[in-house]
NULOMI-247304 format. One record per residue (C-alpha): residue in one letter; x, y, z. Coordinates in steps of 0.25 Angstrom, whole numbers, plus 5000, padded with zeros to 4 digits. Layout:
// residues N
  type     X     Y     Z
     a     X     Y     Z
...
END
This chain:
// residues 243
  type     X     Y     Z
     m  5042  5027  5008
     y  5038  5038  4998
     f  5024  5036  4993
     q  5018  5044  4981
     v  5004  5042  4976
     i  4999  5047  4962
     t  4985  5049  4965
     l  4972  5057  4961
     f  4969  5058  4976
     p  4981  5062  4983
     d  4972  5067  4995
     m  4968  5053  4997
     i  4982  5048  4998
     r  4987  5059  5007
     n  4975  5058  5017
     a  4976  5042  5019
     m  4991  5043  5020
     g  4990  5054  5030
     t  4984  5046  5042
     s  4988  5035  5052
     i  5001  5028  5050
     m  5003  5032  5036
     g  5001  5047  5040
     r  5011  5045  5051
     a  5021  5038  5041
     v  5020  5050  5031
     g  5020  5060  5042
     t  5033  5055  5048
     g  5039  5053  5034
     m  5040  5037  5034
     v  5031  5038  5022
     s  5031  5049  5011
     l  5019  5052  5003
     d  5016  5061  4991
     t  5004  5061  4982
     i  5004  5065  4968
     n  4990  5070  4962
     l  4988  5064  4948
     k  4979  5075  4944
     d  4991  5085  4946
     f  4996  5078  4933
     s  4983  5079  4925
     q  4986  5082  4910
     n  4973  5090  4908
     r  4966  5103  4913
     y  4956  5094  4920
     g  4966  5087  4930
     s  4961  5073  4926
     v  4972  5062  4924
     d  4962  5051  4918
     d  4956  5048  4904
     y  4948  5038  4897
     p  4955  5024  4895
     y  4958  5021  4880
     g  4949  5009  4875
     g  4937  5014  4884
     g  4932  5009  4897
     a  4927  5014  4910
     g  4934  5025  4918
     m  4947  5034  4916
     l  4961  5031  4916
     i  4973  5039  4923
     q  4981  5045  4912
     c  4997  5042  4910
     e  5002  5056  4911
     p  4996  5061  4924
     v  5002  5048  4931
     w  5015  5050  4924
     q  5017  5064  4929
     a  5013  5060  4943
     y  5023  5049  4943
     q  5034  5059  4939
     k  5030  5067  4950
     a  5031  5055  4960
     m  5045  5052  4954
     e  5049  5066  4956
     n  5045  5066  4971
     i  5053  5053  4973
     a  5065  5060  4966
     q  5064  5073  4976
     r  5064  5063  4988
     a  5075  5055  4983
     g  5084  5066  4979
     d  5082  5063  4964
     d  5089  5050  4967
     t  5078  5040  4964
     s  5087  5029  4958
     s  5087  5020  4971
     r  5073  5023  4976
     k  5063  5011  4975
     t  5050  5018  4969
     r  5038  5011  4965
     v  5025  5016  4958
     i  5012  5008  4962
     y  4999  5009  4954
     t  4987  5005  4963
     s  4979  4996  4954
     p  4970  4984  4956
     g  4978  4977  4945
     g  4991  4978  4953
     k  4998  4968  4962
     v  4991  4966  4975
     f  4996  4974  4986
     s  5001  4966  4999
     n  5009  4968  5011
     d  5021  4962  5005
     l  5020  4972  4993
     a  5018  4983  5003
     k  5031  4979  5010
     e  5039  4978  4997
     l  5033  4992  4992
     s  5038  4998  5006
     t  5053  4996  5002
     a  5050  5006  4990
     d  5055  5020  4992
     d  5044  5027  4984
     l  5030  5022  4980
     v  5022  5029  4970
     f  5007  5025  4970
     l  4998  5028  4957
     c  4984  5028  4961
     g  4974  5025  4950
     h  4960  5029  4947
     y  4949  5028  4937
     e  4952  5016  4928
     g  4967  5016  4932
     v  4979  5022  4925
     d  4985  5022  4911
     e  4993  5009  4910
     r  5004  5016  4903
     i  5008  5025  4915
     l  5007  5012  4924
     r  5017  5005  4916
     e  5026  5017  4916
     i  5027  5020  4931
     v  5021  5009  4940
     t  5029  4999  4947
     d  5019  4992  4955
     e  5004  4990  4952
     i  4997  4986  4965
     s  4983  4983  4970
     i  4978  4983  4984
     g  4967  4972  4980
     d  4958  4966  4970
     y  4948  4978  4970
     v  4947  4991  4963
     l  4947  5005  4970
     t  4943  5019  4965
     g  4958  5023  4965
     g  4972  5019  4969
     e  4973  5028  4981
     l  4969  5018  4991
     p  4978  5007  4986
     a  4989  5017  4987
     l  4986  5020  5001
     v  4984  5006  5005
     m  4998  5002  4999
     m  5005  5014  5005
     d  5000  5010  5019
     a  5004  4996  5018
     i  5018  5000  5012
     s  5020  5010  5023
     r  5019  5000  5034
     f  5032  4994  5029
     v  5039  5008  5030
     p  5048  5008  5042
     g  5042  5016  5053
     v  5028  5018  5047
     l  5022  5008  5057
     h  5026  5011  5072
     n  5028  4996  5073
     d  5035  4992  5061
     v  5033  4977  5064
     s  5018  4979  5061
     a  5020  4979  5046
     e  5026  4965  5047
     t  5017  4959  5058
     e  5003  4964  5053
     s  4995  4957  5042
     f  5003  4951  5030
     g  5017  4955  5036
     n  5020  4940  5038
     g  5010  4935  5027
     l  4999  4933  5037
     l  4987  4941  5042
     e  4990  4948  5055
     y  4985  4940  5068
     p  4973  4945  5077
     q  4977  4956  5087
     y  4971  4961  5100
     t  4972  4973  5110
     r  4965  4977  5123
     p  4956  4973  5130
     s  4959  4958  5130
     e  4945  4955  5130
     w  4934  4962  5122
     k  4920  4958  5122
     g  4923  4944  5126
     k  4934  4943  5116
     k  4948  4940  5122
     v  4962  4942  5116
     p  4969  4929  5114
     d  4976  4924  5127
     i  4989  4922  5119
     i  4989  4937  5115
     l  4989  4941  5130
     s  4999  4930  5134
     g  5011  4938  5132
     d  5019  4927  5126
     h  5024  4934  5113
     k  5028  4921  5106
     k  5014  4914  5108
     v  5007  4928  5103
     d  5016  4928  5091
     r  5013  4913  5088
     w  4998  4916  5090
     r  4998  4928  5081
     m  5005  4920  5070
     q  4995  4909  5071
     q  4984  4919  5070
     s  4990  4926  5058
     i  4991  4912  5051
     h  4977  4908  5055
     r  4971  4922  5051
     t  4978  4922  5038
     a  4974  4908  5034
     e  4960  4911  5037
     r  4958  4925  5031
     r  4969  4925  5020
     p  4972  4911  5015
     d  4979  4916  5003
     l  4989  4923  5013
     y  4990  4911  5021
     a  4993  4902  5009
     e  5005  4912  5005
     w  5010  4912  5019
     l  5011  4897  5020
     r  5017  4897  5005
     t  5028  4906  5009
     r  5032  4897  5021
     g  5032  4885  5013
     i  5020  4879  5020
     y  5010  4880  5009
END
């Protein structure tokens, strides 16, 4: 998996991707990361990449040409890695935007099958529509709220996508069994001690009967999903022809 992020704040991306599980994945080469600083492609002596929007309105808009040049750099990086043969590579360019398709576990899994993912992080009032139509394959939102920039959504997506890359997680089963892996929220979990402040671990968890434990966990997942996320529960029922 090869990530590239076109951003005004490359340090923000590199610092976050250099820690914990993601840091190990990058360090071992299971995930590759390059950042492309949008300011390196400024068209003026001030180093700015934004201008006032036509038609008026608040805020500034990122211009086409700096993004286009940064995109060309991203494509050059991909060509170098692929030995100039990019015809068979699956490359997607993602613009992080509150107006895009809502990100999900299923979408993360789908994106993990790509060879190259290029993230374009917007700022200010966004990016000129013309360059979006020219290069973007996917416009994706991480939720119905507005952030100050696209870096945090890009980081969220890269983290979720990387979990499906073989070897990133020590226990590769985790990506399938945790919340949303089977369409349900994850069941409650416990560790030592078996009693803490008068609260005991359910006896069935300590029984050693794995079939009963699995059945209990499934029941708990169903109950928790129905209680906390009725939308997910309804979809889970629908996919099974129950609802």
